[in-house]
Structures are given as structure tokens and as C-alpha cells.
C-alpha positions in Angstrom: 71.7 130.6 -40.6 69.2 133.1 -39.2 67.6 132.0 -35.9 64.1 132.1 -37.4 65.0 128.9 -39.2 66.2 127.1 -36.1 63.4 124.9 -34.7 65.6 122.2 -33.3 65.5 121.4 -29.6 69.2 121.0 -28.5 70.0 117.4 -27.7 66.8 115.9 -29.3 67.2 115.0 -33.0 64.0 113.1 -33.2 60.6 114.6 -33.0 57.3 113.4 -34.4 55.1 116.2 -33.4 56.5 119.7 -33.4 54.6 122.4 -31.7 51.5 123.2 -29.8 51.7 126.9 -30.7 49.6 129.9 -31.2 49.1 132.5 -33.9 51.8 135.1 -34.4 54.3 133.0 -32.3 56.2 132.2 -35.6 54.8 128.6 -35.9 54.4 128.8 -39.7 57.9 130.5 -40.0 59.3 127.6 -37.9 57.8 125.1 -40.4 59.5 127.0 -43.2 62.8 126.8 -41.3 62.4 123.0 -41.1 62.0 122.8 -44.8 65.0 125.2 -45.4 67.3 122.9 -43.5 65.9 119.6 -45.0 66.3 120.7 -48.7 69.9 121.8 -47.9 70.3 118.2 -46.5 71.1 119.3 -42.9 69.5 119.3 -39.5 67.9 116.7 -37.2 65.2 115.5 -39.7 67.7 114.9 -42.5 69.9 112.9 -40.0 67.1 110.6 -39.1 66.1 109.7 -42.7 66.7 106.2 -44.1 69.3 106.3 -46.9 68.7 110.0 -47.9 71.8 110.3 -50.1 71.3 109.3 -53.7 67.6 109.8 -53.7 65.1 112.6 -54.2 63.6 114.1 -51.0 59.9 114.6 -50.9 58.0 117.2 -48.7 54.4 117.8 -48.2 53.0 121.0 -46.9 49.3 120.9 -45.8 47.6 124.1 -44.6 43.8 124.1 -44.1 42.9 125.2 -47.7 44.5 125.8 -51.0 44.1 129.5 -50.5 46.2 129.3 -47.3 48.9 127.5 -49.4 49.0 130.5 -51.9 48.9 133.2 -49.2 51.1 131.8 -46.5 53.5 129.4 -48.2 53.9 129.8 -51.9 55.6 133.2 -52.0 57.6 132.7 -48.8 59.0 129.4 -50.0 60.0 130.9 -53.4 61.1 134.3 -52.2 62.9 133.4 -48.9 63.3 129.7 -48.0 64.5 128.4 -51.4 66.5 131.4 -52.6 69.7 130.3 -54.3 68.7 126.7 -54.8 67.4 127.0 -58.4 63.8 126.2 -57.5 61.3 125.5 -60.3 57.5 126.0 -59.6 54.7 124.3 -61.4 51.2 125.3 -60.4 49.1 123.0 -62.5 47.7 120.3 -62.2 49.1 120.4 -58.7 51.4 123.0 -57.0 54.9 121.4 -56.9 58.2 123.2 -56.3 61.3 121.2 -57.4 65.1 121.6 -57.1 68.3 119.8 -58.0 71.4 118.9 -56.0 74.2 116.4 -56.4 72.4 113.8 -54.3 69.1 113.6 -56.2 67.2 116.8 -55.6 64.0 117.4 -53.8 60.3 118.4 -54.3 57.8 120.2 -52.2 54.1 119.5 -52.8 51.4 121.9 -51.8 48.4 120.0 -50.4 45.4 121.1 -48.2 43.4 119.5 -45.5 40.1 120.2 -47.2 41.1 117.7 -49.9 40.3 115.0 -47.3 42.3 112.2 -45.8 42.4 110.1 -49.0 44.6 112.9 -50.6 47.3 111.9 -48.1 47.6 108.3 -49.2 50.0 106.7 -51.6 53.6 108.1 -51.7 56.6 107.6 -49.4 57.4 111.1 -48.0 60.3 112.4 -45.9 58.6 115.4 -44.2 55.0 116.5 -43.8 54.1 119.8 -42.3 50.4 120.2 -41.3 49.8 123.9 -40.8 46.9 124.5 -38.4 45.0 121.8 -36.5 43.2 119.1 -38.6 39.7 118.2 -37.5 39.9 114.7 -39.1 42.2 112.4 -37.3 42.4 110.2 -40.3 44.7 112.8 -41.9 47.2 112.0 -39.1 46.8 108.3 -39.7 47.4 108.6 -43.5 50.4 110.8 -43.0 52.1 108.4 -40.6 51.8 105.6 -43.1 53.9 107.7 -45.5 57.1 107.2 -43.4 57.1 103.4 -43.4 60.2 103.3 -45.7 61.7 106.7 -45.2 61.6 107.1 -41.3 60.4 110.6 -42.0 58.8 113.2 -39.7 55.4 114.7 -39.2 55.2 118.2 -37.9 52.1 120.0 -36.7 52.1 123.7 -36.2 48.8 125.0 -34.9 46.9 127.0 -32.4 44.6 124.7 -30.4 41.3 126.5 -31.3 39.4 123.2 -31.6 39.9 122.8 -27.9 40.4 119.5 -26.2 39.8 117.4 -29.3 41.7 114.3 -30.6 45.1 116.1 -30.7 44.8 116.9 -27.0 43.7 113.4 -26.1 46.0 111.4 -28.3 49.1 113.6 -28.6 49.3 116.4 -26.1 47.8 115.0 -22.9 49.9 111.8 -22.7 53.1 113.8 -23.3 52.8 117.2 -21.5 53.5 115.8 -18.1 56.3 116.6 -15.6 57.9 113.2 -16.0 58.5 113.9 -19.7 59.6 117.5 -19.6 63.0 118.1 -21.2 63.2 121.9 -21.4 61.0 124.8 -20.4 57.7 124.2 -22.5 59.4 121.2 -24.1 58.2 117.6 -23.5 59.3 114.3 -25.1 57.9 110.8 -24.8 58.8 108.0 -27.1 58.5 109.4 -30.7 56.6 112.5 -29.8 58.1 115.9 -29.0 56.0 118.8 -28.0 57.2 122.4 -28.2 54.9 125.1 -26.8 55.5 128.6 -28.0 53.9 132.0 -27.1 53.2 135.2 -28.8 55.8 136.8 -26.3 58.4 134.5 -28.0 58.0 136.6 -31.1 59.5 140.1 -30.6 57.6 141.5 -33.5 54.3 140.6 -32.0 54.7 141.8 -28.4 52.6 144.9 -29.0 49.9 142.9 -30.5 50.0 140.5 -27.5 49.5 143.4 -25.1 46.5 144.6 -27.1 45.0 141.1 -27.1 45.5 140.7 -23.4 43.6 143.9 -22.7 40.7 143.0 -25.2 37.4 143.3 -23.2 35.5 141.0 -25.5 37.6 137.8 -25.4 37.3 135.5 -22.4 40.2 134.7 -20.2 40.4 131.2 -21.5 40.4 132.3 -25.1 43.1 134.8 -24.4 45.3 132.1 -22.9 44.8 129.9 -25.9 45.6 132.6 -28.4 48.5 134.2 -26.3 50.2 131.1 -25.0 48.9 128.2 -27.1 47.1 126.5 -24.1 44.4 124.0 -24.6 41.0 125.0 -23.2 39.2 127.4 -25.4 36.7 125.5 -27.7 34.8 127.2 -30.5 31.3 125.9 -30.0 31.8 124.3 -26.6 28.3 123.3 -25.3 29.3 123.3 -21.6 31.9 126.1 -21.3 31.5 126.2 -17.5 33.2 122.8 -17.3 36.5 124.4 -18.2 36.4 125.9 -14.7 35.2 122.7 -13.1 37.0 123.5 -9.8 34.3 126.2 -9.2 31.8 123.2 -8.9 33.9 121.0 -6.6 32.9 120.0 -3.1 35.2 117.9 -0.8 32.3 115.5 0.0 28.5 115.0 0.1 27.0 117.5 2.6 25.8 115.6 5.7 22.5 115.8 7.6 20.1 116.4 4.6 17.8 114.1 2.8 18.7 112.8 -0.7 17.0 111.1 -3.6 19.4 108.9 -5.6 19.4 108.4 -9.4 21.6 106.1 -11.4 21.7 106.8 -15.2 23.3 104.3 -17.6 24.5 104.5 -21.2 25.0 100.8 -22.1 27.2 100.3 -25.1 30.5 98.8 -25.8 31.9 101.8 -24.1 29.7 101.6 -21.0 29.0 104.7 -18.8 27.0 105.1 -15.6 26.6 108.0 -13.3 25.3 108.0 -9.7 23.7 111.4 -8.6 22.3 112.5 -5.2 19.7 115.2 -5.3 18.8 117.3 -2.2 15.7 119.2 -1.1 17.0 122.4 -2.8 17.5 120.8 -6.2 21.3 120.5 -5.9 22.7 117.7 -8.1 25.7 116.1 -6.5 27.5 113.9 -9.0 28.8 111.2 -6.6 30.2 108.3 -8.5 30.8 107.1 -12.1 31.4 103.9 -13.9 33.3 103.6 -17.2 34.5 100.5 -18.8 35.1 99.2 -22.3 34.3 95.8 -23.7 33.0 94.2 -20.5 29.9 92.1 -20.0 26.6 93.4 -18.6 27.2 91.0 -15.6 30.4 92.9 -14.8 28.7 96.2 -15.1 25.8 95.1 -12.9 28.4 93.9 -10.3 30.1 97.3 -10.4 26.7 99.0 -9.8 25.9 96.8 -6.9 29.2 97.7 -5.3 28.6 101.4 -6.0 25.2 101.2 -4.2 26.7 99.3 -1.3 29.4 101.9 -1.0 27.1 104.8 -0.7 24.3 102.8 1.0 21.6 103.8 -1.3 18.9 102.3 -3.6 18.6 104.7 -6.5 16.1 104.9 -9.2 17.8 103.5 -12.2 17.3 104.6 -15.9 19.1 103.4 -19.0 19.2 104.4 -22.7 17.2 101.8 -24.6 18.7 102.7 -27.9 21.1 100.3 -29.8 22.2 97.6 -27.4 20.5 99.3 -24.5 17.3 97.3 -24.7 19.1 94.0 -24.2 21.4 95.5 -21.6 18.4 96.5 -19.5 17.2 92.9 -19.6 20.7 91.5 -18.8 21.3 93.8 -15.8 17.8 93.1 -14.4 18.9 89.5 -14.0 21.4 90.7 -11.4 19.1 93.0 -9.5 19.6 96.2 -11.4 16.1 97.1 -12.6 16.3 100.1 -15.1 13.5 102.0 -16.7 14.1 103.4 -20.2 15.1 107.0 -20.5 12.3 108.9 -22.2 13.7 110.5 -25.4 12.0 112.2 -28.3 12.7 114.8 -30.9 14.5 117.7 -29.4 15.4 115.9 -26.2 19.1 116.3 -26.8 19.0 120.1 -27.0 16.5 120.3 -24.1 18.7 118.2 -21.8 21.8 120.3 -22.8 19.9 123.4 -21.8 18.8 121.8 -18.5 22.4 120.9 -17.6 23.6 124.4 -18.3 20.7 125.8 -16.3 21.8 123.6 -13.3 25.3 124.9 -13.7 24.2 128.5 -13.8 25.3 130.4 -10.7 21.9 131.4 -9.3 22.3 134.6 -7.2 19.5 133.5 -4.8 20.5 129.9 -4.4 22.1 128.9 -1.1 25.5 127.3 -1.2 25.3 123.7 0.2 28.3 124.1 2.6 29.6 127.7 2.7 28.0 130.0 5.3 28.3 133.8 5.9 29.4 135.6 9.0 25.9 135.2 10.5 26.0 131.4 10.1 23.5 131.4 7.2 24.3 129.7 3.8 25.9 132.0 1.4 23.7 133.0 -1.6 25.0 132.7 -5.1 25.6 129.1 -6.1 24.9 126.6 -8.9 22.8 123.5 -8.6 25.5 121.1 -10.0 28.4 119.8 -7.9 31.3 117.4 -8.6 32.6 115.2 -5.7 36.1 113.6 -5.4 34.5 110.1 -5.4 34.0 110.6 -9.1 37.7 110.1 -9.7 37.8 106.3 -10.2 37.9 105.9 -14.0 41.0 104.7 -15.9 41.5 105.0 -19.7 44.2 105.8 -22.3 46.9 106.8 -19.7 44.4 108.3 -17.2 44.3 106.6 -13.8 41.7 107.4 -11.1 40.4 110.5 -12.9 36.9 111.7 -13.7 35.8 110.6 -17.1 32.7 112.8 -16.7 34.7 116.1 -16.3 37.1 115.1 -19.1 34.1 114.6 -21.5 32.4 117.7 -20.5 35.4 119.8 -21.5 35.2 118.2 -25.0 31.5 118.3 -25.7 31.0 120.7 -28.5 28.6 121.8 -31.2 28.7 119.9 -34.5 29.6 122.4 -37.3 26.8 123.1 -39.8 24.0 121.7 -37.7 21.2 123.2 -35.7 22.0 124.5 -32.2 22.3 121.8 -29.6 23.6 119.1 -31.9 26.7 117.7 -30.4 29.6 115.9 -31.9 28.9 112.3 -31.1 32.3 111.2 -29.7 33.6 110.7 -26.1 30.2 111.2 -24.6 29.5 108.1 -22.6 29.3 109.9 -19.2 27.9 113.2 -20.6 25.0 111.3 -22.0 24.3 109.9 -18.4 24.4 113.5 -17.2 21.8 114.5 -19.9 19.6 111.5 -19.0 19.4 112.7 -15.5 17.6 115.9 -16.6 15.3 113.9 -19.0 14.0 111.7 -16.2 13.0 114.7 -14.1 14.2 113.5 -10.8 12.3 114.6 -7.7 13.8 116.5 -4.7 13.1 115.1 -1.2 11.1 117.1 1.2 12.8 119.8 3.1 14.0 118.6 6.6 12.4 120.1 9.7 15.3 122.0 11.2 13.3 124.0 13.7 14.5 121.9 16.7 18.1 122.3 15.6 17.8 126.0 15.1 16.0 126.4 18.5 18.9 124.5 20.2 21.5 126.6 18.4 19.9 130.0 19.5 19.0 129.3 23.1 21.1 128.6 26.2 20.7 125.2 27.9 18.3 126.5 30.6 16.1 128.4 28.1 16.1 125.3 25.8 15.0 123.0 28.6 12.2 125.5 29.4 11.1 125.6 25.8 11.0 121.9 25.7 9.0 121.7 29.0 6.6 124.3 27.7 6.0 122.3 24.6 5.2 119.2 26.7 2.7 121.1 28.9 0.9 122.4 25.7 0.9 118.9 24.3 -0.8 117.5 27.5 -3.3 120.3 27.5 -4.3 119.3 23.9 -4.7 115.6 24.9 -8.3 114.2 24.7 -8.8 113.9 28.5 -8.4 117.6 28.9 -10.6 118.7 26.2 -14.2 120.2 26.9 -16.9 117.7 26.3 -20.1 119.0 24.7 -23.5 117.3 24.6 -24.3 116.8 20.9 -28.0 117.6 21.6 -27.3 120.9 23.5 -25.6 124.1 22.4 -23.8 124.8 25.7 -21.0 123.1 27.6 -22.0 120.3 29.9 -19.0 119.8 32.0 -15.2 120.2 31.9 -13.1 117.4 33.4 -9.8 118.8 34.5 -8.7 115.9 36.7 
């Protein structure tokens, strides 16, 4: 059979998820190849089915819309994939292609994701191909229930244009790790197999790949998504700078400068807290985070007490009073964490998002907190927002000692069909704490007096001692006993005591 139909990974006859791919890599063609092998009762998916002989095989194909079914699937199935199999096509009331064989035949149903997740309920199915990434994770859940009696297979073929959404969190991230790599760009863990394809894998698309790589309009991240199928580009990402979070990374809190400390809390069942240090130039150093699910307010308060002891600070504390927040503020106060409510009103979400982005903007006149130039002065051109390694203490869903804040920032995106600055309300427990920091308008401490230090650095030891002695002489001369005394009733000097 032609290689364009061969989507099997040698040695692995069981995959639940096939493909984190990109456009023009041949992902849809690969899906057609899977169908071609199954209806001919061959290949790894047929081998895994439960009692396939003597019964009719059922396949669902689910592109984004019905129009995509007609343009991408209908003619290719009838004119290429099913040629010679005696296929019969009925378009109404639902598109169904059927065929007969000596073991019971098969049927291919055309569905679409815009029908909603409830359209994927009901029947036992042997193979479901979801062409392009579904926004609704309930479609995935409904599809998986269809294999309870058939031991069937779900195949996703998509370009990750939605960015680090639920498919990245639940399917890609736990699997695409060195420990589970089986081939180049192939990973397998438990019942999930990932296959990553690139435009360069499709010989017919290499010229197009070169043009796309040279496109001056697309960002580098979007090019990598479209060319190599890598996660990262997100349509509508509200904090796009967070994709390059290493540009905002410092190895530690800069020493020898004053700080004001702020602790912002988002108290819910999924509880988040963020400790931030702010210096005299307005830099925000995100120092520590707290993320926990299903714990009591007492346990959260204890975690904050330990955090403050670790960094030897007494921060101003603010908490979201919405939902369970009001009671949480009372509960943590019983353990010495006295939180003021975060001031929120109409438009505060968008305003806080804008302020966070303003802090992350690389200001060409802002001094870098640690880097210096060849003359020993701070380098100009730096943001006001910085991540520290001490953030990496959270654990969740396979993540151990990582930063939940950075993880959430890379997924925080605009909700479709809503006014600008309206985010999707999911996975935002630490991001909300980041926004609250801007809403409470934290103050910057006074600039430290560094004249003494600069004088010591610019003078040799003898000149420095002379400068210090000169300062002492001038200070004595300004003392009260050396000042001229004037009779208040006369307009001339009475005497000068210089003893």
C-alpha cells in the first residue's frame, strides 16, 4: 500500500492519540490512511478491536464544521480511500458512507465539532478521528465513552493553534518527556501515543515551508507552531511575553536595596497566593507562590507564615473577597494573616491586564536590576517584572517543583466573542494574584542613599579618608557652639566664640 496511508509507528500497535501535527504535514491524509486500513480489516487499530469479525465496523470523522467534512473528507474518501470497496453514500439526513464485506461491513459517519459534545454520545464506535483541535474537552470525554465495548481508538490530527490549552495540559505535556520517547518525535505513555510531524516531512510542501519561514509578518513562535507543530503560539494570548519567560528570569533577589513586600491571595478551592518584592525603581520581583487544592484555610495560613519566615518579611496582604474569599479572609486572620480586600470594579480585569503588560514591557530607559555595562553602570533597557527561581515550588497534575504562575501565564487568553481584556476563566489562580498586585497599587520604597558607596568606589583609600575627615571638620564648624551669636535687639554681630 502507498506510504501515505502508513501512519503506524513500528512496534507500537496501540495508540490513543495520534498526532500533534501542523498544517500541510499530511495529518488529514494520515487520518484517511487509518480509515483505509481499518475498513480493509488490517492494521494496528483493527488488531486491537474486541471481536471485530462478524460485526459491522463503525467510524466517526469529526472535522470542525460540516463544510470541512464536505471539502476535506467527502470526495477524498469516495474518490481515493474507498475505491474498489463498493461504497454507498447517503447525505441526508446525516452523511453516512457504508460498505459490505464478508465479515459484516462497515460505516463511516460524518460529524462535526460544531454540533456540540452531545452529538458524540450514544453509539459504540471502533474509530473516531477528530480533525483539528477541539476547544471543548467534553468532546474528548464523550468520544472516549464510545470505546467501552469495542476497545476502539481516538485519533486527533491537529495543528496546536489554540496554544497551551487542555490538549497540552492533559495529553501532550504528561507524555512528551524524555522518559517516554520511543522514536524521534514519538512518545508513548500508557494508552497515549504522540506523533509529531512537520511540514518538511511532506515533500510536496517544502517550498511552502521555505516561504513561511521567511514571512516577515509571522512571529517566530507562530512559525514554529505552523512549521513544526510545536505548542506555544496562542491566538488571543493576553500575555504573549510569557512565552519567552526566560527573558524575565533572575537567579535571585538583588541584594542591598530596599523592598516593599506584597502578598496577594486568591482564596478558592484551588487556592493561589503570590509573594512579590518591589524595589525603589518599581521592579516587581515575583519571589514565591503558593498553590494548593482542597486544603483548609488553616493550612493555607500556615504556608504563608512559613513563606514570610523564609524571606524574613511582613508583607501587606490582600485577598479577593468574591465567592468564598470573604470567609477565607476571616479564617486566615485567626492565624495572623490579616488581609485587606482587593479593590475591584467594572473594568478592573482589563485594567489589571494592561498594567501587567506594561510592567513586562522592555522600557529602553529602565535600568536592569543586576546587569551592568563596561563602565559599571546599570544597563538600560529592561522590564519591570522578574521571575525568581524560588517560585518553583508548586506541584500539580504531573508537575513537581515548577512555577504554576509561569504555566498559567502561558495559557491566559482572550475569550472568543467578548470585549477585549475578557479572559477565559480557567487555570488562573496565580494569574489572578498577579493582577491583584496591580490593582492594589503597591508603593515603591525610597531610593537608598548610595553616595557614600559611590565615593568609596571612586577614591583611593587616602583620598577617601581625607574626604571623610573634611566632612567631619565641616560638621563641627556647623555645630551650635561655633555659630555666630547675634543680639536680637541689635542689627550687628555682638561676638564670636571660636573657643
